[in-house]
N, C-alpha and C positions, 0 to 999 in steps of 0.2 A: 775174388773180392765180392760178387754178387753172392755167392754162397753164404757169406756173412751177414747178408742183408735179405732175408726172405721175404719181408713186406715189399721191399722195391722190386724184387723178382715178380710177385704176385701182380703189381702194378704194371709192369711192363708186359707181362703176358695178357693182362686184360686189355691194355691198349691195342696189342696186336690183334687179339680177338675181334676187338671191335672194328679195327681197320679192314679186317678180313669180312666180318658180316656186313658192314656198309659197302663194301666194293662188289661183294656178290651180285646185288641187284644191278649194279652199274654194268658188270660183265654181261649179266643176262640181256640188259637192256641193248647193249652193243651188239650182242650175238643176234638179237632178235629184230633188228632193224629191218624193216622191208626191204627186201632185195630188188632188183631192177628187172625183174621178169614182167613181161607185158601183161595188162589187164585185157581180158578178152570175154566175149560172150561164149558160153559153153553150155551143153546138156549133158547129163550123166544118164547113160543107157539104162534102162529098166530092164528087168527080166522079160517083161512082155507088155503089150499095149492093147488093151480090149481084147486080151485072150489070144493075141498073136505075137510072134516074135518080132522084136523091132527091127527096122530097115531104113536105109537112108531116104528112100522115096517117101515113106510115111512120115519121117520126121521132117522133111523139107516141106511137105505139103502142111503139117500141122503148125510150123512155126515160120514158114516163108511164104505160104499161099500157093506154092506150086511144086509138084514133084519133080519137074524138071530141073529144079535148082539143086537136086540132090549131087549133082556133078561138082557144085561149088563146095559142098560140105566134104565130099571125096577128096578134092584137091587140098582141102585144108588139112586134112588128116592123114592122108596116105603117107606111110613111111615113118609116121611118128609112133614111138613105141608107148604103149600104154602101161599101166602100172602091174599089170599081170604079165607083162613081158611079150604080149602078143602085139600085132599091129594090124591096121585096116589094109586089106588086101581085096575083099569082095563087098560089094556094096549092099549085098542082101544078107551078110553074115556080121553081126554085131554081138560082141560079149557084153553082158551085163557089168557094169561099173565102169565102162569105158568113159572117157571124157572127150566129147566130140566138140571142137571149135567150130561155133557158127558165124555165118556173115552177120555184119554190123547192124542189120535191120531185122534180124530174128526177134521174134516177140511171142510170148505165150507162156502158160504154166509150165514150169520146169526149166525155162531159160534163165541161166545164172550169169553173173559178170563178176569177174575177179581174176585171180591168178591160178593157173593150172596147178595141180600137185605135182611134185617132183617125179619123174620116171626114170628108170634104169638106163635109159638109153636115148635121151632126148635129141631129136633131129637137130643138126647144127644148122645156124643160119648165120646172116651178115653179122658180123662183130663190130663192136666199136671201141677203140682203144682203152684198156683198163676195165672194160664193162662187157665181157663175153656173155653170150646166153642165146637162147632160141630166138627165132625171129618173130615179130609181131604178126600172129595170124589174122588179126583184125585189118591188115593192111592188104589183104589179098581179094576178099570177095567183091561180087558185084553188087551194087545198091539196088538192083531192079530185078524182078521175077521176069520180065520180058526181054532183057538184053543184057548180053556180056560182050561189050565192044572190044575189038582187038586193039592191042596196044602197038603203036608204031613210033618210030623216032626214038627218042632217049629213053634209057631204062628207067622205070620208075614213073613215067608219066602216063596219063591216061588218054583214052580216045585217040583219034586218028589225026589230031592237029599237029602242026609243027610251029613252034613259037621261036621269035627272035627277040632277045632280051634287049630292053632299051633302059637307059637310066639318064635322068637329068643332071646327076651329079654323082661323082666318084668319092666324094668326101668320106673318110674313115675316122671321123671324130667319135670317140667312145665316151662322151661327156655324160650321156644319160645313163649308161650301165655303171660308169664310177660314180655318179650321184646316187642312184638307188641301192647299190651295194647289195645286191639281192642274195649273194653268198653268204651274207650273214644269217639268212634263214635255212641254209642247208643242212646245217647240223641237225635241225629238226625235221625237215621235209624237203623233198625236191619235186613235189607234185606227183609223185606215183599213184597210178590208180584213177586218175581224174581225167575225164574226156572234155577237152575244150573244143567247141565248134567255132570255126572261122567263117563267117558268112561274108564272102566277098569274090574274088575272082579266081577262086580255086588255090591249091598249093602245089608247088613243084615237088613231088616226093623223090625226086632224084637228087635233090640237094643233100650233101653228105652229112650235114650236121642235123638232118632230120630223118636220118636213115632208119627205118623200122618203127618209126612211131607216127607215120601219117596214114591213117585209115583211107580206104578208097573214096569214102564219102559219096556225094551225089552232084550232078550237074542238073539242077532244076530248069535251066534254060532250054534244055531239049527232052527233058522228062525221063531220059533213062541213061544218062550219061555218067561219067565217073567226075569226082572232084580233085583228083590228085594231078590235075594238069593246069598250068597257070602261064598265060601269055602277057597278062598286064604286069604283074609282079607284086601288086599290092598285098594281095592274100598270102603269098610266100614270105614277104617282109613281116607281116603280122605274125605268122606261124612261127618264124624265127625268134621274134622277140618274146614270144610266149614260151617256146620249147626248144630251141636249139642247144646242141650239146657242144662239148669242147673236143670233138673229134678231129677239128682242123685248127691249126695255131693261127692267131692273129685275126680270129673272127670272133665277132660278139657272141656270148652265150645268153640264151634266153632266161627268163625268171623261173621258169619251172621246167628244167631240162628232162625229166621223166615223166612229163604228162603226155598224154595221146592227143594228137590233133586230128579233128574230123573236119575236112574241107567240104564246104557246101557252096557250091559255085552258081552265083546268081547272075553273073556278068562275064561275058567271054572276051571279045577283042575289040569292044568299044568303050567309050567312057560314060556311058549312060546306063542305067538299070532300070528294069520295069518294078513297079511297086509289087504286082502279082507275084513276080519271081522273088522278090525280097520276103514277101510274107509266106510264100511256099517254103523257101529256104530255112525260115525260123522254125516253122513246124517240123520239118524234115530233122532239123537238129535236136529238137526236143524228143521227136519219137525215137530218135536214135540212141537216146540216153545221154546226151550231153549234160553236165550239170552247169557248165559256164557257157554261155554264147557270146562271142565277140563279134559285133556288127560292124562292118566296114564302112567307109564314106558313101558308098553306093546305096545305102538303105535310108530312105526318107521317113523318119519318124512321125512326120505329120500326115502321112497317108493313112486313111481310115483302115484299109485292108492290112497294113503293116501294124498298125495299133492294135487291131483285134488278134493278130498273131502273137503279138508280144503279151497281150492279156492272157492268152492261153498258155504261153510259156510260164507266166507267173503263177498259174495254177498247178504247176509241176515241180515246185521247188527248184526252179531254175534260176541263177544269177544272170540276167541279161546285161551286158555291157555295151554302152553306145556313147557316140560323141555327143557332147552338148549340142542343142540345137541353135542355129544362126537365124531362125524366124520363129515367129509365135508358135508355142507348142503347148498342147495340152497332154499331160502323161495319161497313157491308157489306164482303164478302171478294169482290174479283173473281175470276173463274174461272182466270185465269192470273196467278201471283204476280209476273211479269215485266212487267205492263202499265204504261202510261206515264201513265194519267189518275190524277186526284187529287180527293178531297173535302176542301174547305177549310170549316171550321166557324167561324163568325163571331158576335161578340157586338155589341150596340149600346150605345153610352154616350151620356150627356148631356154638356153643357159642363163639369160638375164630375167628369166620369169616373164618375159614377153609372151602374151597369148598367141597361139597358131592362128586363130580365127576370131572375128568378132562375135563372140556367143551372147546369146541373149542373158541379159542381166539376170542373176539369181538363178540360173539353170545349172551351172557348173557346180557338181557336188565335190569333187576332187580332181586333182590335176596330175599330169605325168609328163615326162619329157615328150614333146612332138614336133620338135624343129631340128633339123641337121641330125638325125638319129641314124646311126650306123646299123645297117641290117642286112639280111640275106638277099641276093638277086637271084633271078631265075637263068635257066640255061646256062650254067657255068659262068655267070657274070661277076661272081664273087660278091665282095661286100660293097654295097651302094648306099647312099644317103636318102632319107626319108623324111618328109615333113607332112604333117597334117593330122586330124583328130584320130584318124584310124591307129596311128602309132601309138599315141597315148592309150587308146582303148586297148591295144595288145598288151601294153605293160600291165594295165589294171587286171585284164583277164589273166594273165600269168600270176599276178599276185592272188588273185581270187583262187586259182589252182592250188597254190601253197597252202591257203588258209583252209580250204576244203579237205586237202589231203591230211593236214595237221589236226584239224577238228571235225571229224567226220559226222559227228552227231549235230552240228550246227545247221540251222536252215539257211537259205540263201539270204534271208533278211538279216540274220545274225552275223553271216559273212560280211555283208554290206556294212553293218554297224562297226564291224572290227576294223574293216579297211578305212572308214571315215574316222573312227575314233582314235587310230594310230597314226594318222597323217600329220606331217609337219605344217604348221600354219603358215600361211602366206596372206598378205595384205592387212587390212586394218581390224579384222575381227574373225570370229569362227561361229557361223560360216560367213566367209567374205563374198561380197556380191560379185566378184570376179574369179576367185579362186575356190571358192566353197570351203571345204574343211582343210584344203592345203595339199601339199605334194605327198604322193604315197610313200610309205615306209615299209618295204616288204620285210625285213628283218624283224622290226618291232612287232608288226602285225601278227606273227607266229610265236612271240615270246611274251608279251605283255600279258598279265592278268587283268581281264575286263571287269566290268561292274557285275556282270553275270557270272563271274568266277570261273571262267573258262580259261584254261591255260593248256600249254603242252604238257603231254603227259610226263610225269615224273621219270627223270633219268634219260630222256630221249636225247638230250644235247650232251650228255656224257660229263658235264661240268659239275653240276650241283651236287651229285653223289659223291664225287671223288673230293670236292672241296670240303664237304661235311665230314668225310671220313677223317680227312686230314687234321681239321680243327679239332675234332673231339679227341683224336689220338694225342695231339700235342697238349690238349688241356688235361687229359689223364696223366701224362708223363709229368708235366710241370707241377701239377697238383700234387702227384706222389713225391716228387722230388721236394717240394716245400714241406709236406706231412714229415717226410723222412728227416729233413734238416732240423725242423721244430722238435722232433722227439729226441734226436741227438743233443740238442741245446739242453732240453729238460734234464736229460740224464747228466749232462756235464755239470749244470747248477747243482743236481741233488747229490752228486759225488763231492 
């Protein structure tokens, strides 16, 4: 039958070609979706340095300030197959072109941050269900040139402490996660490549849902300790709300499950923190390369030393997320008025939108769940209930990681504007004296086109391209059928 109607055949062929043409970018976008390999600091070995062959001692001295730290670099790279098929066995013999993973505090010309290229025989590491891959080398180094404390007790914990987990409640309400529906953003981004610093009580790196994505960090209370240990639990709860994955059933998943968590411990076993430690912790987080810094409840924004450290962070394109103040507060002023960093003040709310604290009026810029929120506990305590501003801060920090991953060219100020501009209004106006711009909306924040024209890259969500292909194909087919029908009608009348 089609042989008798060549015009119709040509139209069908054209429609098919359009489908294939439009589907090709979609397939390419799907294939090129960023994988789940960790983002690390690394250095590409040169043929020589200052006329001499490169070696680990010189590299450690150059980027870590001490040749003694060459052992850390060796431990991070030994046994890992390089692109030339060889591997590190002798600290004095390095091949040009090798990619050496560096500790998180490495700095200097030549230090890069990103994903390592694929190698012919990657060293296997801890796997997560459905997401196999090499371990995160950034979770192994020591943060200080002067100490590398031994780890005792639970695997994954840092230092020599032994913690006993306690919780005021074992509620497992997941109202917060249901309300935010962060999975609506995961078609575009899961936060891969973004480092979020948690300035609080540390983070328990042994928690399964955080496995492989918690860097060692730092414990500023002792000057040379690790941050991947938590006795109080608030830091671990924040980390879980930011980046817990779905490796364990019936546990809450974080907003950005592929983000890297940098724990900076400013408080240990007591309920009070020193402003000097908080200020130091913020500066450590910035120097380590965190682009989002989540401040826990132990950070006093009104302290001058803390304000000075926040001002420093704002000068490095960092988005600092903190709980809105409950006492008079003057926002810190960065040294340069044209800086790109931002301080975002957050309020916590319950299921009925009741505020978690009596915040200063007109200081809350955005709100997030902060009352009776299910989160991860420490030392195997499972899911526990959390209430406080730090909970809301964690949610907003997770959303910031999603936005920064989806829009890597945006400044921290622009990320803040996107979070505020896509929030769901609460109260009597926008901004409202109690709720600011309203409840955060992670899914919309990575999908909506803003006034500045920023939007998710075409084809990343895998929906627009396919829908367009189908619509155009159907239009061509229907249009061709109509033309064919009209032509036959004319012939019939002419006859």
